[in-house]
N, C-alpha and C positions, 0 to 999 in steps of 0.2 A: 511590551510583549516582543513586537518585532526586533529589538535588541537582542532579547534573551534568545529566541528563536535563531537568531543568525549564528549563534554560537554553536548549534547542534550537529552542524556540518550536514545539513539536508542537500540533497541531490534532485528533488523535484517538488513543486509547489503547485497543489490543485485548490480549486476554490468553486464554492457556488457562483453561479453567473450573475445573482442577484447585488444590486448596488451595495449593501451594507456589507456583505462578506468581501466583496471585490475591494472596498476601499481598504479592509483589513488587510487583504492579500497585496494590495498595492504597497502598503507599508513594509509588509514582510519582504516583497519583492526587492525593494529599493535598499533594505539592509543586507538581503542576502544574495543579491545578484541573480537571483533566480528567475524564469520566465513563470509567469502564470498561466495555468491550463485550466482553463474556465470548464465546469461540467454541470449543466442543467439539472442531472440527478442528483446533485448535492443541495438543492435549492430546501428552504424551510417548507413545512406544511403549507398546501394551498387551503386556505380557510373558506374558499368561497365566497358567498354574499356577505358574510361577517367582517371581510377584509377591511381593515381601518377602523373597525369600531373599538371603543373602549369595553371593558369588561362590564360597566354599567349598561352600556349601550348593547351590549351582546344579551345580556339579561333581560332586558327590557324589550327588546326586538324579537328575540327568540328564545322564549323562556324554558321550551322543553328541550331544547338542543342545549341550552346553556346548563340545565339541571344534570342532563346525561353527560356533560362535558366536566362538570365539576365531581360526578361520581367516578369519573375514568372509565364509563363502560362504553362509549363512544358509539352507541346505537342510534342516537339520534343526530345526525349530521344536518348543516343547512346545505341549501342547493350548491354545487361544485366543491364542497369541502371533501379533502382527502382523508380518507380514515388511517390510523396508524398502521393498518396490514399494506395499505397501498404505498405508503412513506417508505415502510421496511422493505417493500418489493423492489424498489427504485434505489434506495440509498445503500442497503448492504452490497447488492452486486457493484456499485459505484466505488465503494469502499475496498471491496475484493479485487477491483481492478487497480486501484491505486497502490494495495499492497503487492499485488502481482507484477507490478511495473519495476518495483524495487528488486536490484540483486540482494544476495546474502550480505549481510553487514551495512547495507544502504539504509538511510533514513529521508522520509518523505514527510510533507507537511500538507494537511487538509483544512482549509478554512470552511467551516459550515455555520449554521445557525442552531441554536441550543436546542430546541425541540427534537429537530431530525437528527441531530449529533446523538442525542441520547438513545432515539430508536436505533440508529445504525450501530453504536457502541455495542448495544444489547445484542442486536443482529449478530454481529461479527462474533462475539462472545458466545452465542447460543444459549442465551438468556431467554427464559419465558416471559412473554408478554407480563404475566400477572406480576412480576418482580417491578415492574416500571414504578410504582409508586413507593417503594421502597428506596429508590436512587434519586437524589436530589437532582434538579435540572443543573446543566452547566451555567456558571456566571458569565457575564460578558470579560471578555479577555481571558478567561479561564483556558486551560488545556488539558488534554489527558494524554497519556503515552501509553503505547501498545507495543508489544515485542511478539514476534512469531518464534520466540525461543522455548515453546513446548517440546517436550519429547518427540512428537510428531509433527512438530511445526505448527501446531495451533497456535491460534491468537491468544495472547494473554495481556491482561489489562494491568500494567504497571504504575500507573498514576492517574487520578481522576479529580479533575476541577482544581487543578492547581494554580498559582500565580506566577508572575515573570521569575520572582525572587528565588524560587525553589527547583528553577529548571536544571534537570540532570544531562550529562551527555553520553553518549551510545548510540547504538543501533537501534533506533526505536522509530515510532511513527508518531507524529505529533498531530492531534485534531484539536482544533482551536474554534472557540466560539467568536465571533466577531467584537470589535469594538463598538461600545454602544454610545 
């Protein structure tokens, strides 16, 4: 992925400050020569007390929260867990700031985590949360391309959950899920 991203001519590189995303960003930085700009707003969901639990452990320890999570309704959270609305309220402004830091025709790369990336992309595109279940999550090392080439400069999704072999060139914004 890092080699492919090096070919898109990016001028800025942002990353979640969490280790897994920073490891990916370091690889991208090494091939592009770009400095990493860590941003804690690009972090993955904070799942609170269920952090580190496997799905079976989550189900056994917090059965009501697990059932709610499986249904996708998000009404039952464990202590300290961020809701999708909370993630959206920090991720979308962060991604808008990334896009706003680019001049016309420039390309930037943001390295995020799969869950928050999906929420952030949907927020940038103005999609309602109800569509979330119809959009597959990003795969590790998958990327999406966005463009602000709409008639009024609106953000458009030009590619979703692609792998390195199909990377296109041009004035776009690449958002990458971390190496797993």
